[in-house]
N, C-alpha and C positions, 0 to 999 in steps of 0.2 A: 616262582614263575613270574615272568614279566607280562603285563597286559598292554597290548598295543593294537594297532589296526593297519590294514593295507590302505595306502593313501588314495588309490585310484578312485574310489567312490566319491570322495569329496572333491578332488581336483577335476575330475571329468564332468561332474555335475556343474561345477562353477564355470567351466568352459562352455557347456551347453547353454547356461543361463547368460553368458556374456558378462559374468561377474569378475571383478578384479580380486576377489577373495581367493585364497588357496592356490594362487598361481606360483608361489615360491615355497621352497622348503621352510623358510623362516616363518611364513604365515601358518603353514600346516602345523609346524612344531609348536608355535605359540598357542594355537587352539588345543592341541593335544595336551600340553602342560596344564593349561587352564582347566581342562576337564579330567584331570587325574590320571592320564595315561603315562606309562613309563617307557614305552618303546614305540618305534615306528618301523614299518615295512614299506619301503619307498618304491612305488611303481614307476613305469616308464613315462608316465605323463608329467613327472617332475624332471626338470632338466638336470643333467649331471654337471652341476656347477660346483667346482671344487671350493671356491670361496664361500659359497652358501653352505655347503656341507661342513667345511672347517669351522665356520662361525657357530652353527648349531651344536656341533660336537664339542667345541671348546667351551661353550657356555655350560655344558654338563647338566642341563635341566632335563634332558631326555636322551635315551639311547637310540641309536639307529643300528640295528643288528642285521638287517637284511635288505638287499635289493631284489626285485623280482622282474624277470623278463621271460615270458613264455611264448614261444613261437614254433612254427613247424620248420625245424632245421633240416628235415629230410624232404622238403618240397621238391617236386619234379621240375619246378622252375629253378634252374641252377643259380641264376642271378639272385633270385629271392632268397634261396637257401644260404648263399654266400653272405648276403647282407645281414641276415638274421644271426649267423654265426659271428660275423664281425661285431655286431652290436652286443652279443653275449660276451665275447672276449673283452670288449671295451668295458663292460660293467664289472667283469672279474678283476681286471687291472685297476679300475677305479676303486672297487671295494678294498683291494689290497693296499692302495695308497692311503685310503681314508681309515683303515683299521676296522672296516665293516666285516663281520664274521662270515656272512652267508650270502650266496646268490641263489635264489629260487628260480627254477626253470622247468621246462618240459623236456621230453626226449625228441619230439618229432615223430612222424610216421610217414612212410613212403607213400606218396599219393597214388602211384600206380598200383601198389598193393591195396590201398584204401578203396580204390574203385573196384577191386576184386575181392573184397572182404567177405562177400557172401558166396559160399562155396560148398561143395559136397563135403560131408564129414566122413572121412574114411573109417572112423571108429564106429559109425552107425550105418552100416552098409544097406540095411533093409529099410531105411527111411527116405530113400530118394534124395531130393534136394533139400536136405537138412541145412539150414543156414547157421553160420557162426562167424564170429570175428576172429581173425588170426593175427594179433599184433606181433607175434614172434617172428613173422616174416620180415619185419623191419629191423630185427636185432642186429644182423651183420652190418647193415649200413649205419645203424645207430652207434655201434661200437667203433667203427672206422671214423665216424664223425667226432665222437666225444672223447676219444683217447687223447688227442691233442688239447682239447678243452680242459680235460682233467689235469694234464701236465701243467698248463698255465695256472689252474686253480691251486695246485700244490705249490708251485713256485711262489704264488702270491699269498699263501696261507689262508685261502678262502675255501669254505665248504660249499659244495654243490648239493643243493636239495631238490630232488625231483618231486614236483607236485603230482598228485594222482588223478587229476581231472582228465576224463577221456575226451573232452570236447575241443581241445586246443591243438590236436595233432600230437598224440602221446601214446607210448606203449607202457609206461610205468603206472598201470591202472589197477593192479591186483597183486595179492601176495605171490601168486605164481610168477608174475613178471618181475616183481621186486627181487625174488630169490635169484632169478636168471641174471638180472642186472648186477646185483652185488657179487655174484660169483665171477662175473666177467670183468667188472670194474672193482677189483679188490683193493680198495683204498679207504683209509679212515676219513678221507675228505668227501666221501660220497654217501649221501643219506636221503631222507625223505622230508618233505614238507607235508606232514600228515593231515589230510582233510577228510574227516569222516562223512561229510555231506555227500560226497560222490559215491562212497561205498554203499550208502543207503539205497540209492536208485539203481546201483549195479547189483543189488541183492547179495551183497557181501557183508558179513558180520563186521560192524565198525569197531567193536571192542576187542575181540580176540587177537587180531594182529598186533596190537600194541605191545603185548608181552614178547612175541617172537622178534619183532623188529625194534624193540626198545632202544637198543644201542645205536640204531640208524635214524631215529626220529630226532632230527635237529631243529625242527620248527613245527608249529601246530596252527592250522587255520581253524578258527571258530566260526563255523557256518552250519546251518541246519537244513534239512530237506523235509518238506511235507509231501505226503502221498495222498492223492484223492482216490480213495478205494472205489467209490461209485463210478468214477470215470474209468478206472483201471478195469472194472468188470466189462466195460464196453470195448476198450481198445486192446487189452492185453499189453504186453511190454514192447511189442514190435511195430504197432501201427504208427505211433508218434510218441512224443515226450509230454503230451498234455496231462498225463496222470501224476506228474511230480513237479515240484517247483522249489527253488532255494528260498530259505527263510533265515531270519536272524535267529541266533540261539534261543531255544525255548519255545519256538513256534513250529516245531516239526517233530520228527520221529525219534530223535536222539535223546537218550536218557543221560543228561549231562552229569548227574551225580555219579552214575556208573562210569562214564567216560573219564571224569577227573579222578575217580578211584583207580582206574587203570593207569593213568599218567603218574599218579603218586606212587604206585607199585614199582614203576621203573625209575623213580626218583627224577622225574623230568623237571629240569630247572630252566628251560628255555622260554621262548616267547609264545604266548597265546595271542594270536593275531586275528582280530575280527576282520573277516572278509565279507563286506556288506553287499549282498546281491538280492535283497528282498524287494520285490516289485511294489509291495504295499508301502514302502518307505523310499520312494523315488519321485522324481518330477520337480523337486525344488531343493535348494540347499537346506532349508528348514527340515524337510522330510528326511533327507539323507542323514543330517546331523542327529535327528531324533532316533533313527534306526541304529546308528553307532552308539549313542548314549544309552538306549534301551538294552543293547547288547552288553555294554559295560556293566550296567546295573545288574543284569541277570547273572553274568559270569562272576561278578565279585563275590557272590555268595559261596562259590566253590573255591575261590583263590584264597 
């Protein structure tokens, strides 16, 4: 397995601080190499600069195996949706030219549907206004939107990896939806950027799906989720999201020994990419760097 990190946390913190650090891929790559990383997942806050990418890739000191661009491609604002799709296609073509294996993305969700996601559950007729989310409502529009995207990806020999975060405009959030998507987009170039942290607060077993979807796990996000059970007693799962928070690996609910055991069972050889969103390690470049390096130290014991 390759150990890397998603560049957003460093680059965006540097921009917030008005720092000249981490504003180019070359700077990020140099820091990554210095601290023992072997891979990078490049976020949209880094410019798609062909010369910059060619330089880093030709030096051979670090791999770049993924670009990430997650947006709501099914936005009810047609101009916004078109721009997001154009940017996604731009990254797929760029990845193809640079020899970058994967583009990580979301599916989008229909905003009109999203506004009406709380609905009567016909399966529970005697419970009145039972509320539930119905991401499958966006499936038809998703397929119509992504079939041309997939054709471009196949043409450029780039794998599309759907992240499973529910917060970005996304229907690829559960095993049920993954099965539907893979049945409809039947291509070896379509898979998952598997992130167990989201499954924790969705109350989905984060370990069991690894075996079923092993051949579809193209990328892995290393992030944890902590649950505040005292707060949860007061809010339940529906009041708000104050009962859970993202953490760096080792500071949450996930049993990482078990998780890596599952990955080894499927002979996973891809990237383990640290996605740093721990609020206790934010607010300065030093804090963000510490969060990434603590994650590296923790994960290395399993790699």
